[in-house]
Each structure stands twice: as C-alpha cells, then as structure tokens.
PDB file with one MODEL, atoms N, CA, C and O in Angstrom:
MODEL        1
ATOM      1  N   UNK A   1      87.702 111.086  78.324  1.00  0.00           N
ATOM      2  CA  UNK A   1      88.745 111.646  79.160  1.00  0.00           C
ATOM      3  C   UNK A   1      89.436 112.753  78.382  1.00  0.00           C
ATOM      4  O   UNK A   1      89.700 112.622  77.187  1.00  0.00           O
ATOM      5  N   UNK A   2      89.718 113.826  79.065  1.00  0.00           N
ATOM      6  CA  UNK A   2      90.342 114.966  78.398  1.00  0.00           C
ATOM      7  C   UNK A   2      91.859 114.857  78.456  1.00  0.00           C
ATOM      8  O   UNK A   2      92.421 114.149  79.291  1.00  0.00           O
ATOM      9  N   UNK A   3      92.495 115.570  77.556  1.00  0.00           N
ATOM     10  CA  UNK A   3      93.958 115.612  77.555  1.00  0.00           C
ATOM     11  C   UNK A   3      94.439 116.373  78.782  1.00  0.00           C
ATOM     12  O   UNK A   3      93.656 117.059  79.439  1.00  0.00           O
ATOM     13  N   UNK A   4      95.703 116.252  79.085  1.00  0.00           N
ATOM     14  CA  UNK A   4      96.234 116.807  80.333  1.00  0.00           C
ATOM     15  C   UNK A   4      96.061 118.309  80.421  1.00  0.00           C
ATOM     16  O   UNK A   4      95.652 118.817  81.465  1.00  0.00           O
ATOM     17  N   UNK A   5      96.355 119.023  79.373  1.00  0.00           N
ATOM     18  CA  UNK A   5      96.324 120.474  79.421  1.00  0.00           C
ATOM     19  C   UNK A   5      94.931 121.070  79.268  1.00  0.00           C
ATOM     20  O   UNK A   5      94.736 122.261  79.512  1.00  0.00           O
ATOM     21  N   UNK A   6      93.962 120.254  78.866  1.00  0.00           N
ATOM     22  CA  UNK A   6      92.617 120.771  78.647  1.00  0.00           C
ATOM     23  C   UNK A   6      91.843 120.854  79.949  1.00  0.00           C
ATOM     24  O   UNK A   6      92.098 120.106  80.892  1.00  0.00           O
ATOM     25  N   UNK A   7      90.905 121.765  79.982  1.00  0.00           N
ATOM     26  CA  UNK A   7      90.019 121.889  81.127  1.00  0.00           C
ATOM     27  C   UNK A   7      88.598 121.680  80.630  1.00  0.00           C
ATOM     28  O   UNK A   7      88.226 122.135  79.548  1.00  0.00           O
ATOM     29  N   UNK A   8      87.813 120.984  81.439  1.00  0.00           N
ATOM     30  CA  UNK A   8      86.415 120.787  81.077  1.00  0.00           C
ATOM     31  C   UNK A   8      85.680 122.112  81.143  1.00  0.00           C
ATOM     32  O   UNK A   8      86.016 122.998  81.928  1.00  0.00           O
ATOM     33  N   UNK A   9      84.668 122.221  80.297  1.00  0.00           N
ATOM     34  CA  UNK A   9      83.857 123.432  80.316  1.00  0.00           C
ATOM     35  C   UNK A   9      82.803 123.284  81.400  1.00  0.00           C
ATOM     36  O   UNK A   9      81.923 122.427  81.322  1.00  0.00           O
ATOM     37  N   UNK A  10      82.909 124.129  82.405  1.00  0.00           N
ATOM     38  CA  UNK A  10      81.949 124.119  83.498  1.00  0.00           C
ATOM     39  C   UNK A  10      81.223 125.453  83.539  1.00  0.00           C
ATOM     40  O   UNK A  10      81.588 126.398  82.840  1.00  0.00           O
ATOM     41  N   UNK A  11      80.194 125.513  84.366  1.00  0.00           N
ATOM     42  CA  UNK A  11      79.450 126.762  84.480  1.00  0.00           C
ATOM     43  C   UNK A  11      80.332 127.867  85.032  1.00  0.00           C
ATOM     44  O   UNK A  11      80.271 129.004  84.565  1.00  0.00           O
ATOM     45  N   UNK A  12      81.142 127.544  86.010  1.00  0.00           N
ATOM     46  CA  UNK A  12      82.081 128.534  86.538  1.00  0.00           C
ATOM     47  C   UNK A  12      83.459 128.221  85.984  1.00  0.00           C
ATOM     48  O   UNK A  12      83.909 127.076  86.021  1.00  0.00           O
ATOM     49  N   UNK A  13      84.106 129.219  85.484  1.00  0.00           N
ATOM     50  CA  UNK A  13      85.441 129.040  84.896  1.00  0.00           C
ATOM     51  C   UNK A  13      86.492 128.992  85.994  1.00  0.00           C
ATOM     52  O   UNK A  13      87.096 130.011  86.328  1.00  0.00           O
ATOM     53  N   UNK A  14      86.708 127.812  86.550  1.00  0.00           N
ATOM     54  CA  UNK A  14      87.697 127.646  87.613  1.00  0.00           C
ATOM     55  C   UNK A  14      89.080 127.463  86.994  1.00  0.00           C
ATOM     56  O   UNK A  14      89.222 126.874  85.923  1.00  0.00           O
ATOM     57  N   UNK A  15      90.075 127.968  87.672  1.00  0.00           N
ATOM     58  CA  UNK A  15      91.442 127.774  87.209  1.00  0.00           C
ATOM     59  C   UNK A  15      91.870 126.335  87.490  1.00  0.00           C
ATOM     60  O   UNK A  15      91.200 125.607  88.223  1.00  0.00           O
ATOM     61  N   UNK A  16      92.973 125.944  86.907  1.00  0.00           N
ATOM     62  CA  UNK A  16      93.487 124.597  87.129  1.00  0.00           C
ATOM     63  C   UNK A  16      93.795 124.369  88.602  1.00  0.00           C
ATOM     64  O   UNK A  16      93.539 123.289  89.134  1.00  0.00           O
ATOM     65  N   UNK A  17      94.344 125.384  89.258  1.00  0.00           N
ATOM     66  CA  UNK A  17      94.663 125.263  90.678  1.00  0.00           C
ATOM     67  C   UNK A  17      93.400 125.019  91.505  1.00  0.00           C
ATOM     68  O   UNK A  17      93.403 124.202  92.426  1.00  0.00           O
ATOM     69  N   UNK A  18      92.332 125.725  91.174  1.00  0.00           N
ATOM     70  CA  UNK A  18      91.070 125.534  91.893  1.00  0.00           C
ATOM     71  C   UNK A  18      90.484 124.152  91.625  1.00  0.00           C
ATOM     72  O   UNK A  18      89.961 123.509  92.536  1.00  0.00           O
ATOM     73  N   UNK A  19      90.571 123.698  90.385  1.00  0.00           N
ATOM     74  CA  UNK A  19      90.077 122.369  90.045  1.00  0.00           C
ATOM     75  C   UNK A  19      90.871 121.287  90.766  1.00  0.00           C
ATOM     76  O   UNK A  19      90.290 120.325  91.269  1.00  0.00           O
ATOM     77  N   UNK A  20      92.183 121.433  90.821  1.00  0.00           N
ATOM     78  CA  UNK A  20      93.015 120.466  91.536  1.00  0.00           C
ATOM     79  C   UNK A  20      92.713 120.478  93.031  1.00  0.00           C
ATOM     80  O   UNK A  20      92.700 119.424  93.668  1.00  0.00           O
ATOM     81  N   UNK A  21      92.472 121.644  93.589  1.00  0.00           N
ATOM     82  CA  UNK A  21      92.143 121.750  94.999  1.00  0.00           C
ATOM     83  C   UNK A  21      90.842 121.013  95.306  1.00  0.00           C
ATOM     84  O   UNK A  21      90.766 120.276  96.289  1.00  0.00           O
ATOM     85  N   UNK A  22      89.834 121.202  94.485  1.00  0.00           N
ATOM     86  CA  UNK A  22      88.559 120.513  94.683  1.00  0.00           C
ATOM     87  C   UNK A  22      88.735 119.005  94.526  1.00  0.00           C
ATOM     88  O   UNK A  22      88.210 118.228  95.323  1.00  0.00           O
ATOM     89  N   UNK A  23      89.469 118.597  93.503  1.00  0.00           N
ATOM     90  CA  UNK A  23      89.684 117.170  93.264  1.00  0.00           C
ATOM     91  C   UNK A  23      90.447 116.512  94.409  1.00  0.00           C
ATOM     92  O   UNK A  23      90.112 115.403  94.825  1.00  0.00           O
ATOM     93  N   UNK A  24      91.468 117.189  94.916  1.00  0.00           N
ATOM     94  CA  UNK A  24      92.237 116.624  96.028  1.00  0.00           C
ATOM     95  C   UNK A  24      91.393 116.534  97.288  1.00  0.00           C
ATOM     96  O   UNK A  24      91.495 115.555  98.027  1.00  0.00           O
ATOM     97  N   UNK A  25      90.564 117.534  97.545  1.00  0.00           N
ATOM     98  CA  UNK A  25      89.698 117.491  98.721  1.00  0.00           C
ATOM     99  C   UNK A  25      88.684 116.355  98.619  1.00  0.00           C
ATOM    100  O   UNK A  25      88.330 115.752  99.633  1.00  0.00           O
ATOM    101  N   UNK A  26      88.218 116.058  97.419  1.00  0.00           N
ATOM    102  CA  UNK A  26      87.243 114.992  97.235  1.00  0.00           C
ATOM    103  C   UNK A  26      87.869 113.610  97.370  1.00  0.00           C
ATOM    104  O   UNK A  26      87.204 112.678  97.823  1.00  0.00           O
ATOM    105  N   UNK A  27      89.115 113.460  96.992  1.00  0.00           N
ATOM    106  CA  UNK A  27      89.739 112.132  96.999  1.00  0.00           C
ATOM    107  C   UNK A  27      90.648 111.872  98.193  1.00  0.00           C
ATOM    108  O   UNK A  27      91.089 110.740  98.388  1.00  0.00           O
ATOM    109  N   UNK A  28      90.937 112.887  98.993  1.00  0.00           N
ATOM    110  CA  UNK A  28      91.890 112.727 100.085  1.00  0.00           C
ATOM    111  C   UNK A  28      91.432 111.700 101.106  1.00  0.00           C
ATOM    112  O   UNK A  28      92.230 110.866 101.534  1.00  0.00           O
ATOM    113  N   UNK A  29      90.180 111.739 101.503  1.00  0.00           N
ATOM    114  CA  UNK A  29      89.709 110.789 102.521  1.00  0.00           C
ATOM    115  C   UNK A  29      89.762 109.356 101.995  1.00  0.00           C
ATOM    116  O   UNK A  29      90.141 108.446 102.731  1.00  0.00           O
ATOM    117  N   UNK A  30      89.390 109.145 100.738  1.00  0.00           N
ATOM    118  CA  UNK A  30      89.467 107.788 100.167  1.00  0.00           C
ATOM    119  C   UNK A  30      90.904 107.310 100.085  1.00  0.00           C
ATOM    120  O   UNK A  30      91.188 106.145 100.365  1.00  0.00           O
ATOM    121  N   UNK A  31      91.806 108.192  99.707  1.00  0.00           N
ATOM    122  CA  UNK A  31      93.210 107.817  99.599  1.00  0.00           C
ATOM    123  C   UNK A  31      93.768 107.413 100.958  1.00  0.00           C
ATOM    124  O   UNK A  31      94.458 106.399 101.070  1.00  0.00           O
ATOM    125  N   UNK A  32      93.478 108.190 101.979  1.00  0.00           N
ATOM    126  CA  UNK A  32      93.996 107.901 103.313  1.00  0.00           C
ATOM    127  C   UNK A  32      93.382 106.620 103.870  1.00  0.00           C
ATOM    128  O   UNK A  32      94.089 105.812 104.473  1.00  0.00           O
ATOM    129  N   UNK A  33      92.081 106.422 103.678  1.00  0.00           N
ATOM    130  CA  UNK A  33      91.440 105.201 104.166  1.00  0.00           C
ATOM    131  C   UNK A  33      91.986 103.957 103.462  1.00  0.00           C
ATOM    132  O   UNK A  33      92.243 102.939 104.104  1.00  0.00           O
ATOM    133  N   UNK A  34      92.160 104.044 102.157  1.00  0.00           N
ATOM    134  CA  UNK A  34      92.669 102.895 101.400  1.00  0.00           C
ATOM    135  C   UNK A  34      94.096 102.570 101.795  1.00  0.00           C
ATOM    136  O   UNK A  34      94.411 101.419 102.097  1.00  0.00           O
ATOM    137  N   UNK A  35      94.962 103.576 101.796  1.00  0.00           N
ATOM    138  CA  UNK A  35      96.357 103.304 102.151  1.00  0.00           C
ATOM    139  C   UNK A  35      96.479 102.912 103.616  1.00  0.00           C
ATOM    140  O   UNK A  35      97.333 102.098 103.968  1.00  0.00           O
ATOM    141  N   UNK A  36      95.642 103.477 104.472  1.00  0.00           N
ATOM    142  CA  UNK A  36      95.675 103.103 105.887  1.00  0.00           C
ATOM    143  C   UNK A  36      95.300 101.652 106.116  1.00  0.00           C
ATOM    144  O   UNK A  36      95.927 100.973 106.929  1.00  0.00           O
ATOM    145  N   UNK A  37      94.283 101.162 105.409  1.00  0.00           N
ATOM    146  CA  UNK A  37      93.900  99.754 105.569  1.00  0.00           C
ATOM    147  C   UNK A  37      94.978  98.826 105.020  1.00  0.00           C
ATOM    148  O   UNK A  37      95.229  97.761 105.583  1.00  0.00           O
ATOM    149  N   UNK A  38      95.615  99.227 103.926  1.00  0.00           N
ATOM    150  CA  UNK A  38      96.704  98.411 103.386  1.00  0.00           C
ATOM    151  C   UNK A  38      97.883  98.403 104.355  1.00  0.00           C
ATOM    152  O   UNK A  38      98.518  97.365 104.541  1.00  0.00           O
ATOM    153  N   UNK A  39      98.181  99.535 104.967  1.00  0.00           N
ATOM    154  CA  UNK A  39      99.275  99.609 105.937  1.00  0.00           C
ATOM    155  C   UNK A  39      98.993  98.708 107.141  1.00  0.00           C
ATOM    156  O   UNK A  39      99.900  98.045 107.643  1.00  0.00           O
ATOM    157  N   UNK A  40      97.744  98.680 107.605  1.00  0.00           N
ATOM    158  CA  UNK A  40      97.393  97.801 108.725  1.00  0.00           C
ATOM    159  C   UNK A  40      97.656  96.331 108.387  1.00  0.00           C
ATOM    160  O   UNK A  40      98.199  95.591 109.207  1.00  0.00           O
ATOM    161  N   UNK A  41      97.273  95.916 107.193  1.00  0.00           N
ATOM    162  CA  UNK A  41      97.522  94.534 106.773  1.00  0.00           C
ATOM    163  C   UNK A  41      99.015  94.259 106.670  1.00  0.00           C
ATOM    164  O   UNK A  41      99.484  93.201 107.088  1.00  0.00           O
ATOM    165  N   UNK A  42      99.758  95.204 106.119  1.00  0.00           N
ATOM    166  CA  UNK A  42     101.199  95.002 105.981  1.00  0.00           C
ATOM    167  C   UNK A  42     101.896  94.956 107.337  1.00  0.00           C
ATOM    168  O   UNK A  42     102.836  94.183 107.520  1.00  0.00           O
ATOM    169  N   UNK A  43     101.453  95.765 108.278  1.00  0.00           N
ATOM    170  CA  UNK A  43     102.028  95.714 109.626  1.00  0.00           C
ATOM    171  C   UNK A  43     101.732  94.367 110.270  1.00  0.00           C
ATOM    172  O   UNK A  43     102.591  93.801 110.945  1.00  0.00           O
ATOM    173  N   UNK A  44     100.520  93.848 110.067  1.00  0.00           N
ATOM    174  CA  UNK A  44     100.187  92.520 110.595  1.00  0.00           C
ATOM    175  C   UNK A  44     101.075  91.452 109.967  1.00  0.00           C
ATOM    176  O   UNK A  44     101.527  90.540 110.659  1.00  0.00           O
ATOM    177  N   UNK A  45     101.329  91.555 108.667  1.00  0.00           N
ATOM    178  CA  UNK A  45     102.226  90.599 108.017  1.00  0.00           C
ATOM    179  C   UNK A  45     103.645  90.717 108.549  1.00  0.00           C
ATOM    180  O   UNK A  45     104.336  89.710 108.704  1.00  0.00           O
ATOM    181  N   UNK A  46     104.082  91.927 108.827  1.00  0.00           N
ATOM    182  CA  UNK A  46     105.432  92.128 109.356  1.00  0.00           C
ATOM    183  C   UNK A  46     105.538  91.525 110.757  1.00  0.00           C
ATOM    184  O   UNK A  46     106.532  90.879 111.089  1.00  0.00           O
ATOM    185  N   UNK A  47     104.511  91.739 111.571  1.00  0.00           N
ATOM    186  CA  UNK A  47     104.560  91.254 112.949  1.00  0.00           C
ATOM    187  C   UNK A  47     104.360  89.743 113.067  1.00  0.00           C
ATOM    188  O   UNK A  47     105.035  89.088 113.861  1.00  0.00           O
ATOM    189  N   UNK A  48     103.445  89.195 112.288  1.00  0.00           N
ATOM    190  CA  UNK A  48     103.059  87.801 112.465  1.00  0.00           C
ATOM    191  C   UNK A  48     103.474  86.881 111.320  1.00  0.00           C
ATOM    192  O   UNK A  48     103.285  85.669 111.414  1.00  0.00           O
ATOM    193  N   UNK A  49     104.025  87.419 110.257  1.00  0.00           N
ATOM    194  CA  UNK A  49     104.422  86.601 109.113  1.00  0.00           C
ATOM    195  C   UNK A  49     105.792  85.982 109.307  1.00  0.00           C
ATOM    196  O   UNK A  49     106.514  86.299 110.253  1.00  0.00           O
ATOM    197  N   UNK A  50     106.128  85.097 108.395  1.00  0.00           N
ATOM    198  CA  UNK A  50     107.438  84.456 108.446  1.00  0.00           C
ATOM    199  C   UNK A  50     108.524  85.351 107.890  1.00  0.00           C
ATOM    200  O   UNK A  50     108.277  86.503 107.532  1.00  0.00           O
ATOM    201  N   UNK A  51     109.725  84.814 107.821  1.00  0.00           N
ATOM    202  CA  UNK A  51     110.878  85.598 107.383  1.00  0.00           C
ATOM    203  C   UNK A  51     110.732  86.059 105.935  1.00  0.00           C
ATOM    204  O   UNK A  51     111.027  87.212 105.618  1.00  0.00           O
ATOM    205  N   UNK A  52     110.287  85.180 105.068  1.00  0.00           N
ATOM    206  CA  UNK A  52     110.170  85.539 103.652  1.00  0.00           C
ATOM    207  C   UNK A  52     109.099  86.608 103.455  1.00  0.00           C
ATOM    208  O   UNK A  52     109.335  87.586 102.747  1.00  0.00           O
ATOM    209  N   UNK A  53     107.938  86.442 104.063  1.00  0.00           N
ATOM    210  CA  UNK A  53     106.849  87.405 103.910  1.00  0.00           C
ATOM    211  C   UNK A  53     107.175  88.719 104.621  1.00  0.00           C
ATOM    212  O   UNK A  53     106.678  89.776 104.231  1.00  0.00           O
ATOM    213  N   UNK A  54     107.997  88.656 105.650  1.00  0.00           N
ATOM    214  CA  UNK A  54     108.404  89.864 106.379  1.00  0.00           C
ATOM    215  C   UNK A  54     109.143  90.825 105.458  1.00  0.00           C
ATOM    216  O   UNK A  54     108.832  92.016 105.434  1.00  0.00           O
ATOM    217  N   UNK A  55     110.098  90.336 104.713  1.00  0.00           N
ATOM    218  CA  UNK A  55     110.865  91.179 103.798  1.00  0.00           C
ATOM    219  C   UNK A  55     109.975  91.743 102.692  1.00  0.00           C
ATOM    220  O   UNK A  55     110.088  92.915 102.333  1.00  0.00           O
ATOM    221  N   UNK A  56     109.095  90.907 102.160  1.00  0.00           N
ATOM    222  CA  UNK A  56     108.179  91.335 101.097  1.00  0.00           C
ATOM    223  C   UNK A  56     107.224  92.412 101.621  1.00  0.00           C
ATOM    224  O   UNK A  56     106.965  93.396 100.928  1.00  0.00           O
ATOM    225  N   UNK A  57     106.706  92.236 102.825  1.00  0.00           N
ATOM    226  CA  UNK A  57     105.779  93.207 103.408  1.00  0.00           C
ATOM    227  C   UNK A  57     106.477  94.535 103.684  1.00  0.00           C
ATOM    228  O   UNK A  57     105.868  95.594 103.536  1.00  0.00           O
ATOM    229  N   UNK A  58     107.724  94.491 104.076  1.00  0.00           N
ATOM    230  CA  UNK A  58     108.468  95.738 104.304  1.00  0.00           C
ATOM    231  C   UNK A  58     108.619  96.532 103.002  1.00  0.00           C
ATOM    232  O   UNK A  58     108.462  97.753 102.985  1.00  0.00           O
ATOM    233  N   UNK A  59     108.924  95.827 101.926  1.00  0.00           N
ATOM    234  CA  UNK A  59     109.061  96.501 100.627  1.00  0.00           C
ATOM    235  C   UNK A  59     107.727  97.097 100.203  1.00  0.00           C
ATOM    236  O   UNK A  59     107.678  98.231  99.727  1.00  0.00           O
ATOM    237  N   UNK A  60     106.647  96.346 100.371  1.00  0.00           N
ATOM    238  CA  UNK A  60     105.323  96.863 100.031  1.00  0.00           C
ATOM    239  C   UNK A  60     104.947  98.059 100.901  1.00  0.00           C
ATOM    240  O   UNK A  60     104.331  99.005 100.412  1.00  0.00           O
ATOM    241  N   UNK A  61     105.303  98.031 102.167  1.00  0.00           N
ATOM    242  CA  UNK A  61     105.002  99.135 103.077  1.00  0.00           C
ATOM    243  C   UNK A  61     105.697 100.410 102.621  1.00  0.00           C
ATOM    244  O   UNK A  61     105.088 101.480 102.611  1.00  0.00           O
ATOM    245  N   UNK A  62     106.956 100.306 102.248  1.00  0.00           N
ATOM    246  CA  UNK A  62     107.678 101.474 101.737  1.00  0.00           C
ATOM    247  C   UNK A  62     107.008 101.991 100.466  1.00  0.00           C
ATOM    248  O   UNK A  62     106.877 103.201 100.283  1.00  0.00           O
ATOM    249  N   UNK A  63     106.588 101.088  99.594  1.00  0.00           N
ATOM    250  CA  UNK A  63     105.921 101.488  98.354  1.00  0.00           C
ATOM    251  C   UNK A  63     104.592 102.171  98.584  1.00  0.00           C
ATOM    252  O   UNK A  63     104.276 103.157  97.918  1.00  0.00           O
ATOM    253  N   UNK A  64     103.814 101.664  99.512  1.00  0.00           N
ATOM    254  CA  UNK A  64     102.507 102.277  99.812  1.00  0.00           C
ATOM    255  C   UNK A  64     102.703 103.671 100.404  1.00  0.00           C
ATOM    256  O   UNK A  64     101.992 104.605 100.032  1.00  0.00           O
ATOM    257  N   UNK A  65     103.640 103.818 101.302  1.00  0.00           N
ATOM    258  CA  UNK A  65     103.892 105.132 101.913  1.00  0.00           C
ATOM    259  C   UNK A  65     104.394 106.121 100.861  1.00  0.00           C
ATOM    260  O   UNK A  65     103.932 107.261 100.811  1.00  0.00           O
ATOM    261  N   UNK A  66     105.327 105.695 100.032  1.00  0.00           N
ATOM    262  CA  UNK A  66     105.854 106.583  98.986  1.00  0.00           C
ATOM    263  C   UNK A  66     104.778 106.937  97.967  1.00  0.00           C
ATOM    264  O   UNK A  66     104.694 108.087  97.535  1.00  0.00           O
ATOM    265  N   UNK A  67     103.962 105.973  97.579  1.00  0.00           N
ATOM    266  CA  UNK A  67     102.902 106.228  96.611  1.00  0.00           C
ATOM    267  C   UNK A  67     101.841 107.164  97.142  1.00  0.00           C
ATOM    268  O   UNK A  67     101.375 108.049  96.424  1.00  0.00           O
ATOM    269  N   UNK A  68     101.456 106.980  98.384  1.00  0.00           N
ATOM    270  CA  UNK A  68     100.460 107.863  98.996  1.00  0.00           C
ATOM    271  C   UNK A  68     101.004 109.279  99.134  1.00  0.00           C
ATOM    272  O   UNK A  68     100.298 110.249  98.856  1.00  0.00           O
ATOM    273  N   UNK A  69     102.244 109.397  99.559  1.00  0.00           N
ATOM    274  CA  UNK A  69     102.865 110.713  99.701  1.00  0.00           C
ATOM    275  C   UNK A  69     102.919 111.439  98.357  1.00  0.00           C
ATOM    276  O   UNK A  69     102.582 112.620  98.267  1.00  0.00           O
ATOM    277  N   UNK A  70     103.345 110.721  97.314  1.00  0.00           N
ATOM    278  CA  UNK A  70     103.463 111.375  96.015  1.00  0.00           C
ATOM    279  C   UNK A  70     102.100 111.744  95.452  1.00  0.00           C
ATOM    280  O   UNK A  70     101.960 112.783  94.807  1.00  0.00           O
ATOM    281  N   UNK A  71     101.096 110.911  95.684  1.00  0.00           N
ATOM    282  CA  UNK A  71      99.758 111.213  95.192  1.00  0.00           C
ATOM    283  C   UNK A  71      99.188 112.456  95.854  1.00  0.00           C
ATOM    284  O   UNK A  71      98.560 113.287  95.198  1.00  0.00           O
ATOM    285  N   UNK A  72      99.408 112.578  97.145  1.00  0.00           N
ATOM    286  CA  UNK A  72      98.793 113.671  97.902  1.00  0.00           C
ATOM    287  C   UNK A  72      99.574 114.971  97.766  1.00  0.00           C
ATOM    288  O   UNK A  72      98.963 116.039  97.733  1.00  0.00           O
ATOM    289  N   UNK A  73     100.879 114.922  97.688  1.00  0.00           N
ATOM    290  CA  UNK A  73     101.666 116.152  97.751  1.00  0.00           C
ATOM    291  C   UNK A  73     102.377 116.526  96.463  1.00  0.00           C
ATOM    292  O   UNK A  73     102.369 117.696  96.079  1.00  0.00           O
ATOM    293  N   UNK A  74     102.984 115.579  95.795  1.00  0.00           N
ATOM    294  CA  UNK A  74     103.854 115.905  94.670  1.00  0.00           C
ATOM    295  C   UNK A  74     103.083 116.062  93.359  1.00  0.00           C
ATOM    296  O   UNK A  74     103.356 116.988  92.595  1.00  0.00           O
ATOM    297  N   UNK A  75     102.137 115.184  93.090  1.00  0.00           N
ATOM    298  CA  UNK A  75     101.449 115.185  91.801  1.00  0.00           C
ATOM    299  C   UNK A  75     100.703 116.495  91.519  1.00  0.00           C
ATOM    300  O   UNK A  75     100.817 117.012  90.408  1.00  0.00           O
ATOM    301  N   UNK A  76      99.946 117.055  92.469  1.00  0.00           N
ATOM    302  CA  UNK A  76      99.286 118.332  92.148  1.00  0.00           C
ATOM    303  C   UNK A  76     100.268 119.457  91.817  1.00  0.00           C
ATOM    304  O   UNK A  76     100.012 120.261  90.921  1.00  0.00           O
ATOM    305  N   UNK A  77     101.376 119.515  92.529  1.00  0.00           N
ATOM    306  CA  UNK A  77     102.373 120.556  92.244  1.00  0.00           C
ATOM    307  C   UNK A  77     102.989 120.366  90.863  1.00  0.00           C
ATOM    308  O   UNK A  77     103.219 121.337  90.142  1.00  0.00           O
ATOM    309  N   UNK A  78     103.255 119.119  90.495  1.00  0.00           N
ATOM    310  CA  UNK A  78     103.810 118.843  89.163  1.00  0.00           C
ATOM    311  C   UNK A  78     102.796 119.189  88.079  1.00  0.00           C
ATOM    312  O   UNK A  78     103.159 119.725  87.032  1.00  0.00           O
ATOM    313  N   UNK A  79     101.521 118.883  88.331  1.00  0.00           N
ATOM    314  CA  UNK A  79     100.482 119.195  87.348  1.00  0.00           C
ATOM    315  C   UNK A  79     100.355 120.695  87.128  1.00  0.00           C
ATOM    316  O   UNK A  79     100.191 121.146  85.994  1.00  0.00           O
ATOM    317  N   UNK A  80     100.429 121.466  88.202  1.00  0.00           N
ATOM    318  CA  UNK A  80     100.354 122.922  88.065  1.00  0.00           C
ATOM    319  C   UNK A  80     101.580 123.452  87.340  1.00  0.00           C
ATOM    320  O   UNK A  80     101.454 124.310  86.466  1.00  0.00           O
ATOM    321  N   UNK A  81     102.763 122.959  87.686  1.00  0.00           N
ATOM    322  CA  UNK A  81     103.988 123.404  87.017  1.00  0.00           C
ATOM    323  C   UNK A  81     103.991 123.015  85.550  1.00  0.00           C
ATOM    324  O   UNK A  81     104.443 123.784  84.702  1.00  0.00           O
ATOM    325  N   UNK A  82     103.493 121.832  85.247  1.00  0.00           N
ATOM    326  CA  UNK A  82     103.459 121.349  83.876  1.00  0.00           C
ATOM    327  C   UNK A  82     102.514 122.198  83.030  1.00  0.00           C
ATOM    328  O   UNK A  82     102.781 122.435  81.852  1.00  0.00           O
ATOM    329  N   UNK A  83     101.419 122.652  83.620  1.00  0.00           N
ATOM    330  CA  UNK A  83     100.444 123.445  82.879  1.00  0.00           C
ATOM    331  C   UNK A  83     100.983 124.830  82.563  1.00  0.00           C
ATOM    332  O   UNK A  83     100.604 125.422  81.552  1.00  0.00           O
ATOM    333  N   UNK A  84     101.861 125.359  83.409  1.00  0.00           N
ATOM    334  CA  UNK A  84     102.411 126.698  83.174  1.00  0.00           C
ATOM    335  C   UNK A  84     103.622 126.556  82.320  1.00  0.00           C
ATOM    336  O   UNK A  84     104.262 127.553  81.986  1.00  0.00           O
TER     337      UNK A  84
ENDMDL
END
C-alpha cells in the first residue's frame, strides 16, 4: 500500500483528481448497493422490531447514511485538498 501523497506509477501519468474520479466510479455502485441493503434491513427492524431494537436501528440508520454520504462526497474533496 502506498502512502497518502504518493501516486502509483502507471503507463499514463494521471493526476490525483483523475485517479480519484476513476476510483469513485469503480466503487460507487458497490457502495450504494451495500448501504442500500443495510438500509433495507434497518428499516425492517424499525418497522417490525421491538422498542429497544427500534432505537438501536435508528442510530445505525443515521450512521449508515452519514457514512455513505461522507464516503461518496466528502472524502474525495478532502483528499484533493490535502494533496495540494
């Protein structure tokens, strides 16, 4: 694994922004499918679970939504800003 600021040597010298764009496009569908399936389970727990599991599922739902949002939108921007 390379350090954060390093770029792998490839045949085409892509910038960090281009590399992040390719990486995000490759992982976006997996991220959405994974978080979507987890959200479906959490919604089922909220609807059909008891009082104790209802509160726990709500907290997990907020965490999954926040984590997915930050992975898809915030992290690439921070990585580009950090590199400059």
